C-alpha positions as CSV (number, residue, x, y, z in Angstrom):
1,X,2.5,-12.5,-27.3
2,X,0.4,-9.6,-28.6
3,X,-2.7,-11.2,-26.9
4,X,-0.9,-11.3,-23.6
5,X,0.4,-7.7,-23.7
6,X,-1.4,-5.6,-26.3
7,X,0.4,-2.3,-27.2
8,X,3.4,-3.4,-25.2
9,X,5.9,-2.6,-28.0
10,X,4.3,0.8,-28.5
11,X,4.8,1.5,-24.7
12,X,8.4,0.4,-25.1
13,X,9.0,2.9,-27.9
14,X,7.6,5.6,-25.7
15,X,9.7,4.6,-22.7
16,X,12.9,4.4,-24.9
17,X,12.4,8.0,-26.0
18,X,11.8,9.2,-22.5
19,X,14.0,12.0,-21.1
20,X,16.7,11.3,-18.5
21,X,16.1,11.7,-14.9
22,X,15.7,15.3,-13.6
23,X,19.1,16.9,-13.3
24,X,20.9,14.6,-15.7
25,X,21.4,17.2,-18.3
26,X,23.3,14.9,-20.7
27,X,22.9,15.4,-24.4
28,X,22.5,12.5,-26.8
29,X,23.1,12.3,-30.6
30,X,20.0,10.9,-32.1
31,X,20.8,11.7,-35.7
32,X,22.1,8.2,-36.4
33,X,19.9,5.2,-36.9
34,X,19.6,2.6,-34.1
35,X,17.8,-0.2,-36.0
36,X,20.2,-2.8,-34.5
37,X,19.4,-1.5,-31.0
38,X,15.6,-1.6,-31.7
39,X,15.9,-5.2,-32.9
40,X,17.9,-6.2,-29.9
41,X,15.5,-4.5,-27.5
42,X,12.4,-6.1,-29.1
43,X,14.1,-9.5,-29.2
44,X,14.8,-9.2,-25.5
45,X,11.1,-8.4,-24.8
46,X,10.0,-11.2,-27.1
47,X,12.1,-13.8,-25.3
48,X,11.0,-12.5,-21.9
49,X,7.3,-12.7,-22.8
50,X,7.8,-16.1,-24.5
51,X,9.4,-17.5,-21.3
52,X,6.5,-16.1,-19.2
53,X,3.9,-17.4,-21.6
54,X,5.4,-20.9,-21.5
55,X,5.8,-20.9,-17.7
56,X,2.7,-19.0,-16.7
57,X,-0.2,-20.7,-18.5
58,X,-2.5,-22.5,-16.1
59,X,-6.0,-23.7,-15.8
60,X,-8.4,-21.7,-13.7
61,X,-9.5,-24.1,-11.0
62,X,-13.0,-22.6,-10.9
63,X,-13.9,-21.9,-14.5
64,X,-11.6,-24.4,-16.2
65,X,-10.4,-21.7,-18.6
66,X,-6.8,-21.5,-19.6
67,X,-5.3,-18.4,-18.2
68,X,-1.9,-16.6,-17.9
69,X,-0.8,-16.3,-14.2
70,X,2.8,-15.7,-13.2
71,X,2.4,-17.2,-9.7
72,X,2.0,-20.7,-8.4
73,X,-0.8,-21.8,-6.0
74,X,1.9,-22.5,-3.4
75,X,3.2,-18.9,-3.8
76,X,-0.3,-17.5,-3.5
77,X,-0.9,-19.4,-0.3
78,X,2.4,-18.2,1.2
79,X,1.7,-14.6,0.1
80,X,-1.7,-14.7,1.8
81,X,-0.3,-16.3,4.9
82,X,2.4,-13.7,5.2
83,X,0.1,-10.7,4.8
84,X,-3.0,-11.9,6.6
85,X,-2.0,-10.6,10.1
86,X,-0.7,-7.2,8.8
87,X,-3.9,-6.8,6.8
88,X,-6.0,-7.5,9.9
89,X,-3.9,-5.0,11.9
90,X,-4.3,-2.3,9.2
91,X,-8.1,-2.7,9.1
92,X,-8.9,-2.3,12.8
93,X,-7.8,-5.6,14.2
94,X,-9.8,-8.7,15.0
95,X,-13.3,-8.2,16.4
96,X,-12.6,-10.2,19.6
97,X,-15.3,-8.9,21.8
98,X,-17.8,-11.4,20.3
99,X,-16.0,-14.7,19.7
100,X,-19.3,-16.6,19.2
101,X,-20.0,-14.4,16.1
102,X,-16.5,-15.1,14.7
103,X,-17.1,-18.9,15.2
104,X,-20.5,-18.5,13.4
105,X,-19.0,-16.7,10.5
106,X,-16.3,-19.3,10.2
107,X,-18.8,-22.1,10.1
108,X,-20.9,-20.5,7.4
109,X,-17.7,-19.6,5.4
110,X,-16.3,-23.1,5.6
111,X,-19.6,-24.7,4.6
112,X,-19.7,-22.5,1.4
113,X,-16.0,-22.6,0.5
114,X,-15.9,-26.4,0.9
115,X,-18.2,-26.5,-2.2
116,X,-15.5,-24.9,-4.4
117,X,-13.6,-28.1,-4.9
118,X,-10.4,-26.0,-4.6
119,X,-8.1,-27.2,-1.8
120,X,-7.1,-24.0,-0.1
121,X,-6.5,-23.3,3.6
122,X,-9.6,-21.2,3.9
123,X,-9.9,-19.0,7.0
124,X,-12.5,-16.4,7.9
125,X,-12.1,-13.5,10.3
126,X,-14.4,-10.7,11.6
127,X,-12.6,-7.3,11.7
128,X,-13.3,-4.5,14.2
129,X,-14.1,-1.9,11.6
130,X,-17.3,0.0,11.0
131,X,-16.7,0.4,7.2
132,X,-18.9,-2.1,5.3
133,X,-16.5,-4.3,3.5
134,X,-15.1,-7.7,2.9
135,X,-12.0,-8.9,1.2
136,X,-10.0,-12.0,0.2
137,X,-6.3,-12.5,0.1
138,X,-4.6,-15.1,-2.1
139,X,-4.8,-18.6,-0.6
140,X,-8.2,-18.3,0.9
141,X,-7.7,-15.7,3.7
142,X,-11.0,-13.9,3.9
143,X,-12.2,-11.1,6.2
144,X,-15.5,-9.4,6.7
145,X,-15.9,-6.2,8.7
146,X,-18.3,-5.7,11.6
147,X,-19.7,-2.8,9.7
148,X,-20.9,-5.1,6.9
149,X,-22.3,-7.8,9.2
150,X,-24.6,-5.2,10.9
151,X,-26.2,-4.4,7.4
152,X,-27.0,-8.0,6.5
153,X,-30.3,-9.6,7.4
154,X,-29.9,-13.4,7.0
155,X,-27.5,-16.3,7.0
156,X,-28.1,-16.7,3.2
157,X,-26.9,-13.1,2.6
158,X,-23.8,-13.8,4.7
159,X,-23.2,-17.0,2.7
160,X,-23.5,-14.9,-0.5
161,X,-20.8,-12.5,0.7
162,X,-18.4,-15.2,1.9
163,X,-19.1,-17.3,-1.2
164,X,-18.3,-14.4,-3.4
165,X,-15.0,-13.8,-1.6
166,X,-14.2,-17.5,-1.7
167,X,-14.4,-17.4,-5.5
168,X,-12.0,-14.4,-5.6
169,X,-9.5,-16.7,-3.8
170,X,-10.3,-20.0,-5.6
171,X,-10.3,-18.4,-9.1
172,X,-7.0,-16.6,-8.3
173,X,-8.3,-13.2,-9.2
174,X,-5.6,-11.4,-7.2
175,X,-2.9,-13.4,-8.9
176,X,-4.5,-12.4,-12.3
177,X,-4.3,-8.7,-11.3
178,X,-0.7,-9.1,-10.3
179,X,0.1,-10.8,-13.6
180,X,-1.4,-7.9,-15.5
181,X,0.6,-5.5,-13.4
182,X,3.8,-7.4,-14.0
183,X,3.2,-7.4,-17.7
184,X,3.1,-3.6,-17.6
185,X,6.5,-3.8,-15.9
186,X,8.0,-6.1,-18.5
187,X,8.5,-3.2,-20.8
188,X,10.5,-1.4,-18.2
189,X,12.5,-4.5,-17.3
190,X,13.2,-5.3,-21.0
191,X,14.3,-1.7,-21.7
192,X,16.6,-1.8,-18.7
193,X,18.2,-5.1,-20.0
194,X,18.5,-4.0,-23.6
195,X,19.7,-0.5,-22.7
196,X,21.9,-1.3,-19.8
197,X,24.9,0.5,-21.4
198,X,23.0,3.8,-21.9
199,X,22.9,6.9,-19.6
200,X,19.6,5.9,-18.0
201,X,19.7,4.9,-14.4
202,X,17.8,4.5,-11.7
203,X,2.5,2.6,3.2
204,X,2.1,1.4,6.0
205,X,5.8,1.1,5.2
206,X,8.2,-1.7,4.1
207,X,7.2,-5.2,3.2
208,X,4.0,-5.1,5.2
209,X,2.5,-3.2,2.3
210,X,2.9,-6.0,-0.3
211,X,-0.8,-6.9,-0.3
212,X,-2.2,-4.0,1.7
213,X,-4.1,-2.9,-1.4
214,X,-4.5,-6.2,-3.1
215,X,-7.2,-7.4,-0.7
216,X,-9.0,-4.1,-1.1
217,X,-8.4,-3.7,-4.9
218,X,-11.3,-3.0,-7.2
219,X,-11.9,-6.1,-9.3
220,X,-12.9,-5.9,-12.9
221,X,-16.4,-6.5,-14.2
222,X,-15.6,-10.1,-15.3
223,X,-14.2,-11.1,-11.9
224,X,-17.2,-9.6,-10.1
225,X,-19.7,-11.4,-12.3
226,X,-17.7,-14.6,-12.1
227,X,-17.6,-14.4,-8.3
228,X,-21.3,-13.7,-8.1
229,X,-22.2,-16.7,-10.3
230,X,-19.9,-19.3,-8.8
231,X,-20.5,-18.0,-5.2
232,X,-24.2,-18.6,-5.7
233,X,-23.5,-22.1,-6.9
234,X,-21.4,-22.8,-3.8
235,X,-24.0,-21.4,-1.4
236,X,-26.8,-23.4,-3.2
237,X,-24.7,-26.6,-2.8
238,X,-24.2,-25.8,0.8
239,X,-28.0,-25.7,1.3
240,X,-28.7,-22.0,1.2
241,X,-31.3,-20.2,-0.8
242,X,-29.5,-18.5,-3.7
243,X,-32.0,-15.7,-3.9
244,X,-30.2,-14.4,-0.8
245,X,-27.5,-13.2,-3.3
246,X,-30.2,-11.4,-5.3
247,X,-31.5,-9.6,-2.2
248,X,-28.0,-8.7,-1.2
249,X,-27.2,-7.1,-4.6
250,X,-30.5,-5.2,-4.6
251,X,-29.7,-3.8,-1.2
252,X,-26.2,-2.8,-2.4
253,X,-27.6,-1.0,-5.4
254,X,-30.1,0.9,-3.3
255,X,-27.5,1.9,-0.8
256,X,-25.1,3.0,-3.5
257,X,-27.7,5.3,-4.9
258,X,-27.9,6.9,-1.5
259,X,-24.1,7.5,-1.7
260,X,-23.3,6.9,1.9
261,X,-19.7,7.7,2.3
262,X,-18.8,4.6,4.4
263,X,-20.2,2.4,1.7
264,X,-18.5,4.3,-1.1
265,X,-15.1,4.0,0.7
266,X,-15.7,0.4,1.6
267,X,-17.4,-2.5,-0.2
268,X,-18.6,-0.4,-3.2
269,X,-15.0,0.8,-3.9
270,X,-13.7,-2.7,-4.3
271,X,-17.0,-4.5,-5.4
272,X,-19.1,-1.9,-7.3
273,X,-22.8,-2.9,-7.4
274,X,-24.9,-2.6,-10.5
275,X,-28.2,-3.5,-12.0
276,X,-26.3,-5.8,-14.3
277,X,-25.1,-7.8,-11.4
278,X,-28.7,-7.9,-10.0
279,X,-30.0,-9.2,-13.3
280,X,-27.2,-11.7,-13.6
281,X,-27.9,-13.0,-10.1
282,X,-31.6,-13.4,-10.9
283,X,-30.7,-15.5,-13.9
284,X,-28.2,-17.6,-11.9
285,X,-30.8,-18.1,-9.1
286,X,-33.4,-19.3,-11.7
287,X,-30.9,-21.9,-13.0
288,X,-30.3,-23.3,-9.5
289,X,-32.5,-25.6,-7.4
290,X,-35.2,-23.6,-5.6
291,X,-35.6,-23.3,-1.8
292,X,-32.8,-23.7,0.7
293,X,-32.0,-22.1,4.0
294,X,-32.6,-18.4,4.6
295,X,-31.6,-18.4,8.2
296,X,-33.0,-15.0,9.3
297,X,-33.6,-16.2,12.9
298,X,-30.2,-17.8,13.2
299,X,-28.5,-14.8,11.9
300,X,-30.2,-12.4,14.2
301,X,-29.4,-14.7,17.2
302,X,-25.7,-14.7,16.2
303,X,-25.7,-10.9,15.8
304,X,-27.5,-10.2,19.0
305,X,-24.5,-8.9,21.0
306,X,-23.0,-7.0,18.1
307,X,-26.3,-5.3,17.2
308,X,-26.7,-4.3,20.9
309,X,-23.2,-2.7,20.7
310,X,-23.9,-0.9,17.5
311,X,-24.9,2.5,19.2
312,X,-21.6,2.4,21.1
313,X,-19.6,2.0,17.9
314,X,-21.6,4.7,16.2
315,X,-20.7,7.1,19.0
316,X,-17.1,6.0,18.6
317,X,-17.1,6.7,14.9
318,X,-18.6,10.1,15.5
319,X,-15.9,10.8,18.1
320,X,-13.2,9.9,15.6
321,X,-14.7,12.2,13.1
322,X,-14.9,15.0,15.6
323,X,-11.3,14.5,16.6
324,X,-10.2,14.7,12.9
325,X,-12.1,18.0,12.7
326,X,-10.3,19.2,15.9
327,X,-13.7,19.4,17.8
328,X,-12.2,18.2,21.1
329,X,-15.3,18.8,23.3
330,X,-17.5,16.7,21.0
331,X,-14.9,14.0,20.5
332,X,-14.5,13.6,24.3
333,X,-18.3,13.5,24.7
334,X,-18.7,10.8,22.1
335,X,-15.8,8.8,23.6
336,X,-17.4,9.0,27.0
337,X,-20.8,7.9,25.5
338,X,-19.2,4.9,23.7
339,X,-17.5,3.8,27.0
340,X,-20.7,4.2,28.9
341,X,-22.5,1.9,26.5
342,X,-19.7,-0.6,26.1
343,X,-16.8,-0.1,28.5
344,X,-14.9,-3.2,27.5
345,X,-14.0,-2.0,23.9
346,X,-10.3,-1.1,23.8
347,X,-10.8,1.2,20.7
348,X,-12.9,3.5,22.9
349,X,-10.2,3.9,25.5
350,X,-7.7,4.5,22.7
351,X,-9.9,7.3,21.3
352,X,-9.9,9.0,24.7
353,X,-6.1,8.6,24.8
354,X,-5.8,10.2,21.3
355,X,-7.8,13.2,22.5
356,X,-5.6,13.6,25.6
357,X,-2.5,13.3,23.4
358,X,-3.6,16.1,21.1
359,X,-4.3,18.2,24.2
360,X,-0.8,17.5,25.5
361,X,-2.3,15.8,28.6
362,X,0.3,13.1,28.2
363,X,0.0,11.3,31.5
364,X,-3.7,10.8,31.0
365,X,-3.1,9.7,27.4
366,X,-0.7,7.0,28.7
367,X,-3.4,5.9,31.2
368,X,-6.0,5.6,28.5
369,X,-3.6,3.6,26.2
370,X,-2.8,1.3,29.2
371,X,-6.5,0.6,29.6
372,X,-6.8,-0.2,25.9
373,X,-3.8,-2.5,26.0
374,X,-5.2,-4.3,29.1
375,X,-8.2,-5.2,27.0
376,X,-6.5,-5.9,23.7
377,X,-2.7,-6.4,24.0
378,X,-1.8,-7.3,20.4
379,X,-3.1,-4.3,18.4
380,X,-0.3,-2.2,17.0
381,X,-2.1,1.2,17.3
382,X,-2.3,1.3,21.1
383,X,1.5,0.5,21.4
384,X,2.3,3.1,18.8
385,X,0.3,5.9,20.4
386,X,1.6,5.0,23.9
387,X,5.1,5.0,22.6
388,X,4.7,8.4,21.1
389,X,3.2,9.8,24.3
390,X,6.1,8.3,26.4
391,X,8.6,9.7,24.0
392,X,7.2,13.2,24.6
393,X,7.3,12.5,28.4
394,X,11.0,11.6,28.1
395,X,10.5,8.0,29.0
396,X,12.8,6.9,26.1
397,X,13.4,3.3,27.0
398,X,9.7,2.6,27.5
399,X,8.8,4.5,24.4
400,X,11.3,2.5,22.4
401,X,9.9,-0.8,23.6
402,X,6.3,0.2,22.7
403,X,7.3,1.5,19.3
404,X,9.4,-1.5,18.4
405,X,6.5,-3.8,19.5
406,X,4.1,-1.8,17.3
407,X,6.4,-2.4,14.3
408,X,6.4,-6.1,15.0
409,X,2.7,-6.0,14.7
410,X,2.5,-3.6,11.8
411,X,5.4,-1.4,10.5
412,X,4.3,2.2,10.3
413,X,5.9,5.5,9.3
414,X,5.2,7.3,12.7
415,X,6.9,4.4,14.6
416,X,10.0,4.3,12.4
417,X,10.2,8.1,12.4
418,X,10.0,8.3,16.2
419,X,12.6,5.6,16.6
420,X,14.8,7.5,14.1
421,X,14.5,10.6,16.3
422,X,15.4,8.5,19.4
423,X,18.4,6.9,17.7
424,X,19.7,10.3,16.5
425,X,19.4,11.8,20.0
426,X,21.4,8.9,21.4
427,X,24.1,9.4,18.8
428,X,23.3,6.1,17.0
429,X,23.3,7.7,13.5
430,X,23.4,4.4,11.5
431,X,20.2,3.3,13.2
432,X,18.6,6.7,12.8
433,X,19.4,6.7,9.1
434,X,18.0,3.2,8.7
435,X,14.6,4.2,10.3
436,X,14.4,7.5,8.3
437,X,15.1,5.6,5.0
438,X,12.2,3.2,5.6
439,X,9.9,6.2,6.2
440,X,11.3,8.2,3.2
441,X,10.4,5.4,0.8
442,X,6.8,5.5,1.9
443,X,6.2,9.1,0.8
444,X,3.6,11.4,2.2
445,X,4.2,14.0,4.9
446,X,6.2,11.6,7.1
447,X,8.2,10.6,4.0
448,X,9.0,14.2,3.2
449,X,10.1,14.9,6.8
450,X,12.2,11.8,6.9
451,X,13.9,12.8,3.6
452,X,14.8,16.1,5.2
453,X,16.3,14.4,8.2
454,X,18.3,12.1,6.0
455,X,19.7,15.0,4.1
456,X,20.7,16.7,7.4
457,X,22.5,13.6,8.5
458,X,24.1,12.4,5.2
459,X,24.6,15.5,3.0
460,X,27.9,16.6,4.5
461,X,29.4,13.1,4.1
462,X,27.7,12.1,0.9
463,X,26.7,15.2,-1.1
464,X,26.6,13.4,-4.4
465,X,23.7,11.3,-3.2
466,X,21.5,14.4,-2.8
467,X,22.9,16.8,-5.4
468,X,22.8,15.7,-9.0
469,X,25.3,17.2,-11.4
470,X,25.5,17.4,-15.2
471,X,27.9,18.9,-17.7
472,X,27.3,21.0,-20.8
473,X,29.3,23.4,-23.0
474,X,29.0,27.1,-23.6
475,X,29.3,28.8,-26.9
476,X,33.1,28.7,-26.7
477,X,33.2,25.0,-25.7
478,X,34.0,25.7,-22.1
479,X,32.7,23.3,-19.4
480,X,29.5,24.3,-17.5
481,X,28.7,22.3,-14.4
482,X,25.0,22.3,-13.3
483,X,23.7,21.0,-10.0
484,X,20.2,20.2,-9.0
485,X,19.1,20.1,-5.3
486,X,17.1,16.8,-4.9
487,X,16.4,17.3,-1.2
488,X,13.4,19.0,0.4
489,X,15.7,21.6,2.1
490,X,17.6,24.7,1.1
491,X,21.2,23.8,0.4
492,X,24.3,26.0,0.3
493,X,28.1,25.6,0.2
494,X,28.0,23.4,-2.9
495,X,31.4,22.6,-4.3
496,X,32.2,20.6,-7.5
497,X,35.5,19.1,-8.4
498,X,36.6,18.8,-12.0
499,X,39.1,16.2,-13.0
500,X,41.3,16.9,-16.0
501,X,44.6,16.0,-17.6
502,X,47.3,18.7,-17.7
503,X,49.7,19.3,-20.6
504,X,52.0,16.5,-19.3
505,X,49.1,14.0,-19.1
506,X,48.9,14.1,-15.3
507,X,45.5,14.0,-13.7
508,X,44.6,17.2,-11.8
509,X,41.6,18.5,-10.0
510,X,40.1,22.0,-9.6
511,X,37.3,23.0,-7.3
512,X,34.5,25.4,-8.0
513,X,31.9,27.0,-5.7
514,X,28.2,27.2,-6.5
515,X,27.4,30.6,-5.1
516,X,24.4,31.2,-2.9
517,X,21.6,28.9,-1.7
518,X,19.8,26.4,-4.0
519,X,16.2,25.8,-3.2
520,X,14.6,22.3,-3.3
521,X,14.3,21.0,-6.9
522,X,16.2,24.0,-8.4
523,X,19.3,24.1,-10.6
524,X,22.4,26.3,-10.3
525,X,25.4,26.4,-12.6
526,X,29.0,27.5,-12.7
527,X,31.1,28.2,-15.8
528,X,34.5,26.7,-15.2
529,X,36.2,28.4,-18.1
530,X,37.9,25.1,-18.8
531,X,37.8,23.7,-22.3
532,X,37.4,22.5,-24.8
533,X,34.6,20.2,-23.6
534,X,32.6,18.0,-26.0
535,X,28.9,17.7,-25.0
536,X,28.0,14.1,-24.3
537,X,31.6,12.9,-23.8
538,X,31.0,12.2,-20.1
539,X,30.9,14.6,-17.1
540,X,34.2,15.1,-15.4
541,X,32.7,16.8,-12.4
542,X,31.7,15.5,-9.0
543,X,29.8,17.2,-6.1
544,X,32.2,17.1,-3.2
545,X,30.6,19.4,-0.6
546,X,27.2,20.8,0.4
547,X,25.3,21.6,3.6
548,X,21.8,22.3,4.7
549,X,21.0,26.0,5.0
550,X,19.3,26.1,8.4
């Protein structure tokens, strides 16, 4: 158990001594020993880990090592299948303007992955993204960006990239990462079970974010070296020259030293290069049969159309950067340049639409998004942006259709937030609340705004959900009720109700006002003058009224 989760019990001790949630000002008597509770808590964790250890041990299908993974292969395959399309959407969509290139990548990928001996439904896709990157989801779903393909020089280098990613899938590296993450949560789970009678209580948005980061996660040193070594074995068995992997790593190290921002945010963030990996690849290549296919001419022939379009995508990327910097003239010039070089790329039309949207030229924005959708119908972003533009134009039904379609492709905070606004304007408050709650859970600027809208809608009817209360005693033993504003808005008109038994034993209630406004995250109190109150005996007060101070 200690080998599976080192220092876990130490973490549990720290979590057990943690303070209550903010605003829960409840005192505890810690002067008495709790040895029995500690034993029960540790026993709970021990049995949980024992169960996981028995059920989670498996053999790594690539290395043959015995490993601890809390996920079956069937679960991995299903997880990858469910998240493959959302991941593609979130990374720029499928690069569909050159289907011959995608077919070529699939052939090379399948030839290498078939050497793994691991029966997975491997699939390879090229994404329309200029950031140099590649990733693998559980179950053999593998993607490579257009931006990485334009940096490679041979089919052997492509085989090295795809073989490396195939090992990540075959060796279950993502499942290993998730197991480690789950072990860190066992302490929290066990504490919750063992202390259930205590006073403790409780992206892209929604379920689409389950693996949004898993495919782009930074693998550990062991996983990277393992994927390099076995990937080279696969490519050698498939007939490729394994020195292509050495050339590839040498190129990556050189580029990392130049610290290009696109590489730093792409492949190097998830697959950090190093001289150690270069040396390891050299040693592996020396142990494998010499020779094999390099495929420079074949690769250049497959990349001909994409290389020809590279200046157009470079102009597009510069236009996106200019738009982010609010340089509208340069952004528009670069969008026009990209369209002149390659008029059939839908992303370029969407860029022009984004510029028009920022300029409040809504009709032209819709026209540009229409052109993008005509060229690529099933990409979430075009429908999202057209829906937002139509919402501003007052075309509510059309906006709703676009926004809902965008969510079907990839749930996003802007789409849910806009649909919340539309539902609220139509008087459909349950639907508005549902959309805002999805956004609020995602955090960020949209999440903060959605939390504010939720407070406006729900605070009058459910003030206790947004205003925490706690009870304490003054020096004379009289009850003090404190409230904390958990919203992002100024709140006023807070009332608390105190329940008590009169001299005849009848239950009575008294209301007290919290004077003035309470800023977000701040605490205010009222001394009720009622007593005696024993600290820690339970709080007899409830928040019964509050309103947003507009």
